[in-house]
matplotlib code that plots the C-alpha trace (Angstrom):
import matplotlib.pyplot as plt

x = [-78.2, -76.0, -76.8, -77.4, -76.1, -72.6, -72.8, -73.1, -70.3, -67.9, -68.5, -68.0, -64.4, -63.6, -64.6, -61.8, -59.3, -59.7, -60.1, -56.7, -55.4, -56.3, -55.3, -51.8, -51.2, -52.7, -50.1, -47.2, -48.4, -48.5, -45.1, -43.5, -45.8, -43.4, -40.8, -40.5, -40.4, -37.0, -35.3, -35.8, -34.5, -31.4, -31.1, -31.3, -28.2, -30.7, -32.3, -35.9, -36.4, -35.2, -37.0, -40.5, -39.7, -39.0, -42.2, -44.1, -42.1, -42.9, -46.6, -47.4, -45.1, -47.4, -50.3, -49.5, -49.0, -52.0, -54.2, -52.5, -52.3, -55.6, -58.3, -55.6, -55.4, -58.9, -59.8, -57.4, -59.2, -62.2, -61.3, -58.6, -59.7, -59.0, -56.8, -53.8, -54.0, -54.1, -50.8, -49.5, -50.2, -48.6, -45.5, -45.0, -45.8, -43.0, -40.6, -40.8, -40.2, -36.8, -36.1, -36.5, -34.6, -31.6, -32.0, -28.7, -29.9, -33.3, -33.6, -33.8, -36.3, -38.4, -38.0, -39.5, -42.4, -43.0, -43.0, -45.8, -48.1, -47.9, -49.1, -51.0, -54.5, -54.9, -57.9, -59.9, -59.2, -60.2, -63.4, -64.4, -63.7, -66.1, -68.5, -68.3, -69.1, -71.5, -75.6, -75.7, -77.9, -75.2, -72.1, -71.9, -71.7, -68.7, -67.3, -67.2, -65.3, -62.7, -62.2, -61.6, -58.8, -56.9, -58.2, -56.1, -52.9, -53.1, -53.6, -50.3, -48.4, -46.9, -46.4, -44.4, -42.7, -41.6, -40.1, -38.5, -36.9, -35.5, -32.3, -32.0, -34.5, -34.3, -35.1, -39.1, -39.2, -37.5, -39.9, -42.5, -41.6, -41.3, -44.7, -45.9, -44.1, -46.0, -49.2, -48.7, -47.7, -51.1, -52.6, -50.8, -51.9, -54.8, -57.1, -59.7, -60.8, -63.9, -64.9, -65.7, -65.0, -68.1, -68.9, -65.8, -65.7, -65.3, -62.3, -59.7, -61.1, -57.9, -60.4, -61.2, -57.9, -57.0, -58.2, -60.6, -61.6, -62.8, -65.2, -67.1, -68.6, -69.0, -70.9, -73.2, -75.2, -77.4, -75.9, -72.5, -70.7, -71.8, -71.3, -67.5, -67.2, -68.2, -65.8, -63.0, -63.7, -63.7, -60.1, -59.2, -59.8, -59.0, -55.1, -54.9, -54.0, -51.4, -49.9, -50.0, -51.0, -47.3, -46.5, -50.0, -50.1, -46.4, -46.6, -50.1, -50.2, -46.3, -47.4, -44.1, -43.6, -44.7, -48.0, -48.8, -48.3, -51.1, -53.1, -52.7, -53.5, -56.7, -57.9, -57.4, -59.4, -62.6, -61.7, -62.4, -65.3, -67.1, -66.5, -67.2, -69.8, -71.7, -71.9, -73.6, -76.4, -76.6, -77.0, -79.6, -81.6, -81.2, -79.7, -76.6, -77.9, -78.5, -75.5, -73.2, -74.8, -74.1, -70.8, -70.1, -71.7, -69.7, -66.2, -66.9, -67.9, -64.6, -62.4, -63.9, -63.5, -59.7, -59.0, -60.7, -59.5, -56.9, -56.0, -54.8, -57.4, -60.2, -58.7, -59.1, -62.6, -63.4, -61.9, -65.3, -67.2, -64.8, -64.6, -68.2, -66.5, -65.7, -69.3, -68.7, -66.7, -68.9, -72.4, -70.7, -69.1, -72.7, -74.5, -71.8, -71.4, -75.3, -74.9, -72.8, -73.0, -70.2, -67.9, -67.7, -66.7, -62.8, -63.4, -65.7, -62.8, -60.0, -62.0, -62.3, -58.8, -57.9, -59.6, -57.7, -54.6, -55.8, -56.3, -53.0, -51.2, -53.1, -53.7, -50.5, -49.1, -52.9, -52.7, -49.0, -48.8, -52.1, -50.6, -47.4, -49.1, -51.4, -48.4, -46.2, -48.8, -50.5, -53.7, -55.7, -53.4, -56.3, -57.1, -55.9, -58.1, -61.1, -60.8, -60.8, -64.1, -65.7, -64.4, -67.1, -69.8, -69.4, -69.6, -73.0, -74.2, -73.5, -74.2, -77.6, -78.4, -76.9, -77.9, -81.3, -82.1, -83.3, -80.9, -81.4, -80.8, -77.0, -77.3, -74.5, -71.9, -71.4]
y = [-33.0, -31.3, -30.0, -26.3, -25.1, -27.1, -25.4, -21.8, -22.7, -24.0, -20.9, -18.7, -20.6, -20.0, -16.3, -16.2, -17.7, -15.4, -12.4, -13.4, -14.1, -10.2, -8.5, -9.7, -8.9, -5.3, -4.8, -6.7, -3.7, -1.1, -1.2, -0.1, 2.6, 5.6, 3.4, 2.9, 6.3, 7.2, 3.8, 4.7, 8.0, 6.8, 4.3, 7.0, 9.2, 11.1, 12.9, 13.8, 14.7, 11.3, 9.3, 10.8, 9.5, 6.4, 6.3, 6.8, 3.9, 1.4, 2.5, 2.7, -0.8, -2.4, -1.3, -2.7, -6.1, -6.0, -5.1, -8.4, -10.9, -9.8, -12.1, -14.6, -15.0, -15.0, -17.6, -19.9, -19.5, -20.2, -23.4, -24.7, -22.8, -19.8, -21.2, -21.9, -18.5, -17.1, -18.7, -17.8, -14.0, -14.1, -16.0, -13.2, -10.5, -12.1, -12.2, -8.5, -7.4, -9.4, -7.7, -4.7, -5.7, -6.9, -4.8, -3.5, -1.0, 0.2, -2.0, -5.4, -3.3, -2.9, -6.5, -6.9, -4.7, -6.8, -9.8, -8.7, -7.0, -10.4, -12.4, -9.5, -10.9, -11.7, -9.1, -10.0, -13.6, -13.1, -11.4, -14.3, -16.4, -15.1, -15.0, -18.6, -18.7, -16.0, -15.8, -13.2, -11.2, -10.8, -10.0, -6.5, -6.7, -9.3, -7.0, -4.6, -6.4, -6.9, -3.3, -2.7, -5.7, -2.7, -0.4, -2.3, -2.3, 1.6, 1.7, -0.9, -0.9, 2.3, 3.0, -0.4, 0.8, 4.1, 2.5, -0.2, 1.9, 4.7, 3.2, 0.5, 1.3, -2.6, -3.8, -2.9, -5.0, -8.2, -7.8, -7.4, -10.7, -12.8, -11.5, -12.2, -15.8, -16.7, -15.6, -17.8, -20.8, -19.8, -20.3, -23.4, -25.3, -23.6, -22.1, -24.6, -24.4, -22.5, -23.2, -27.0, -28.9, -29.8, -25.5, -24.8, -23.5, -27.4, -26.0, -22.7, -20.4, -18.7, -16.2, -14.8, -15.3, -11.4, -7.9, -7.7, -11.2, -10.7, -7.9, -10.4, -11.3, -7.7, -7.1, -10.2, -9.2, -6.3, -3.4, -5.2, -3.1, 0.2, -0.8, -2.0, 1.4, 2.9, 0.8, 1.8, 5.6, 4.9, 3.1, 5.9, 8.8, 7.0, 7.2, 11.0, 10.7, 8.3, 9.9, 13.6, 13.4, 13.6, 16.5, 18.3, 18.4, 19.1, 22.1, 23.9, 23.1, 22.4, 18.6, 17.0, 13.0, 12.0, 14.1, 12.3, 8.9, 9.9, 10.9, 7.3, 6.0, 8.4, 7.6, 3.8, 3.8, 5.9, 3.5, 0.3, 1.7, 2.4, -1.0, -3.3, -1.4, 1.0, -1.1, -3.9, -2.1, 0.3, -2.1, -4.3, -0.9, 1.0, -1.9, -2.1, 0.3, 3.5, 2.2, 2.7, 6.2, 7.5, 6.5, 8.1, 11.4, 11.1, 10.3, 13.2, 15.7, 14.7, 15.4, 18.7, 19.3, 17.9, 20.4, 23.7, 23.0, 26.3, 25.2, 21.8, 21.6, 22.4, 19.4, 17.3, 18.0, 16.3, 13.0, 11.5, 12.3, 11.3, 8.1, 7.1, 6.5, 3.4, 2.3, 2.4, -0.9, -3.6, -1.8, -2.2, -5.8, -6.8, -5.9, -6.9, -10.6, -11.3, -11.0, -14.0, -17.8, -19.2, -20.7, -16.8, -15.0, -15.3, -14.1, -11.1, -10.3, -10.8, -8.4, -5.8, -5.9, -5.4, -2.0, -1.1, -1.8, 0.9, 3.4, 2.5, 3.1, 6.2, 7.6, 8.5, 10.5, 12.7, 13.6, 14.1, 16.3, 18.3, 19.2, 20.1, 22.4, 23.9, 24.7, 26.2, 28.1, 29.4, 28.0, 26.5, 24.2, 21.4, 21.4, 17.3, 16.5, 18.3, 16.8, 13.4, 14.4, 15.6, 11.6, 10.3, 12.6, 10.8, 7.3, 8.7, 9.2, 6.1, 4.0, 5.6, 4.5, 1.0, 0.2, 0.6, -2.0, -5.1, -7.9, -10.8, -14.4, -15.0, -16.3, -18.4, -16.1, -15.9]
z = [-20.2, -18.4, -14.7, -15.1, -11.8, -12.8, -16.0, -14.5, -11.8, -15.0, -16.7, -13.5, -13.4, -16.9, -16.6, -13.4, -15.3, -18.2, -16.0, -14.3, -17.2, -18.7, -15.7, -15.4, -19.4, -18.4, -15.8, -17.9, -20.5, -18.3, -16.8, -20.2, -20.7, -18.7, -20.0, -23.9, -24.6, -22.6, -23.6, -27.6, -26.6, -25.3, -28.0, -30.3, -29.2, -26.5, -29.5, -28.9, -32.4, -33.5, -30.9, -31.7, -35.1, -34.2, -32.2, -35.0, -36.7, -34.1, -33.6, -37.5, -37.9, -35.1, -36.7, -40.0, -38.4, -36.5, -39.8, -42.0, -38.8, -36.7, -39.1, -39.4, -35.6, -35.4, -38.0, -35.9, -32.8, -34.4, -36.2, -33.5, -29.9, -28.3, -25.4, -28.2, -29.9, -26.3, -25.3, -28.9, -28.4, -24.7, -25.9, -28.4, -25.9, -23.3, -26.3, -27.1, -23.7, -23.6, -26.9, -24.8, -22.2, -24.4, -27.4, -28.2, -31.5, -32.2, -35.3, -32.8, -30.7, -33.9, -34.8, -31.3, -31.9, -35.5, -33.5, -30.8, -33.5, -35.6, -32.4, -30.5, -29.9, -26.7, -25.9, -28.8, -28.1, -24.8, -25.6, -28.3, -25.4, -23.2, -25.8, -26.2, -22.3, -21.6, -22.2, -24.8, -22.1, -20.4, -22.1, -22.1, -18.0, -18.5, -21.5, -18.6, -16.5, -18.9, -19.7, -16.0, -16.3, -18.9, -16.2, -13.8, -16.1, -16.1, -12.2, -11.3, -14.2, -14.9, -11.2, -11.2, -14.1, -12.7, -9.4, -11.4, -14.1, -11.6, -12.0, -14.8, -17.5, -18.4, -15.5, -16.1, -19.3, -17.6, -14.6, -17.6, -19.1, -15.9, -15.6, -18.8, -18.8, -15.6, -17.2, -20.2, -17.9, -16.2, -19.4, -20.3, -17.2, -15.6, -18.4, -20.1, -23.8, -24.1, -27.6, -27.9, -30.9, -32.3, -32.0, -34.1, -37.9, -39.7, -42.0, -41.9, -44.6, -45.9, -48.1, -45.1, -42.9, -44.5, -44.0, -47.0, -46.7, -42.9, -43.8, -45.3, -42.3, -41.0, -44.5, -44.1, -41.2, -41.0, -39.1, -38.3, -40.6, -38.9, -35.7, -36.5, -37.8, -34.7, -32.7, -35.6, -34.9, -31.1, -31.1, -33.4, -31.6, -28.0, -29.6, -29.2, -25.4, -25.7, -28.2, -26.7, -23.1, -21.5, -24.3, -24.0, -20.0, -19.4, -21.6, -21.3, -17.2, -16.3, -14.8, -13.9, -14.5, -11.3, -11.7, -14.9, -13.3, -10.6, -13.6, -15.0, -11.4, -11.5, -14.6, -14.0, -10.7, -12.4, -15.1, -12.8, -11.1, -14.4, -16.0, -12.8, -11.0, -13.3, -16.8, -15.8, -14.1, -16.6, -19.4, -17.5, -16.8, -20.5, -22.7, -24.7, -27.4, -25.0, -22.7, -25.9, -26.6, -23.2, -23.9, -26.7, -25.6, -22.4, -24.2, -26.8, -24.2, -21.8, -25.3, -25.8, -22.1, -22.2, -25.1, -23.7, -20.1, -19.6, -16.3, -14.5, -12.0, -14.9, -17.1, -13.7, -13.7, -16.8, -15.8, -14.3, -17.3, -19.8, -17.5, -18.6, -22.2, -20.3, -21.7, -24.7, -25.8, -23.7, -24.8, -28.1, -27.8, -26.7, -29.7, -32.2, -30.6, -30.6, -34.5, -35.3, -34.7, -31.9, -34.9, -36.0, -32.6, -33.6, -37.0, -35.8, -32.9, -35.8, -38.4, -35.6, -34.2, -38.2, -38.0, -35.0, -36.6, -39.3, -36.2, -34.9, -38.2, -38.6, -35.2, -33.8, -37.2, -37.1, -33.8, -33.5, -36.4, -35.7, -32.3, -33.5, -35.9, -33.0, -31.4, -34.5, -35.7, -32.5, -32.9, -30.1, -28.5, -27.5, -31.4, -31.4, -28.7, -30.2, -33.3, -31.1, -29.5, -33.3, -34.1, -31.4, -32.2, -35.5, -33.8, -31.9, -35.3, -36.9, -33.4, -33.3, -37.0, -36.6, -33.4, -33.1, -36.0, -34.9, -34.2, -37.0, -36.4, -37.6, -41.3, -42.5, -44.0, -47.5]

ax = plt.figure().add_subplot(projection="3d")
ax.plot(x, y, z, "-o")
ax.set_aspect("equal")
plt.show()
């Protein structure tokens, strides 16, 4: 039997590796946030309307690839280990950044996005990795730390992107590609495998390596499918901000690009505090279910506040409340990962990633069209954001019913 101290040290080391990988990945992703829309506009001949249409095409195409490929990658990680899938995802992201840096036309840019959508599984596979090396009662805290890694991306990435892209729109993508390939080498030479051969799936099940087949796992556990529905509603609602934030705050409050960058920084900083400091203590005191419910109520309240705020300073007052939505995914992932076996963690993450792909397909078009309709018809300007808040209220009701069900012992999937 292995020494408990040695085993604990190994788990800490593995978490350190995967956290560093996630931070670097998030920063490289964050670099492109302020730059990609401008690059699309430049390749569209400076036509803002055409650029907006291409943005919808890019988001929808990426979501379609996620919908079909997420379960495939999840099953691959269960059968062959987490590390190969993480490396494949990083390689796909790095190549996508090279497409952004050198693409001569929008069609070449779209090709890179499709490749990235087909291989993007770094965060979902990282979650499966952490479920492998973390005791069930500690997973919500660890997932909170992983959420803070994404916040670091919003804290640092857009600032770097803005600085590097002042004179050359392509330069930030070269920097992001370099950072991603360093990340790939880090994973190749440093990252240990988390899923030993004896805990892997015995065979690759093609019936479950597709969006519909992956739902069998969600249906095979008591309360798992409703929890997955909560995650889908959260992801769907959250798309409203990257879809309309820039247009909404510039039109309603007159915020400049520079001040919007400050808001990205503030949002990222608050997210880090919530996910690295408050999640662990809250889960320990209140449990995963109550932590999830608090996060959903806070997120809904934050959205309704954002949609109501008549002036910029009032919008700012809502950011601490909305930051508590950082409780949602740690609590939700903690509950969901308890319900499946070790060799099914990747399949679980793949299934949820497929649902997220549906959200990525539908969200930008829905919120973008609702926001445009509210402006043209003289309806409340915050209508799209209120719609997102309503989705989180629906998720709260669903979670209230689903999360209180007892967590049964994982049964074999059908």
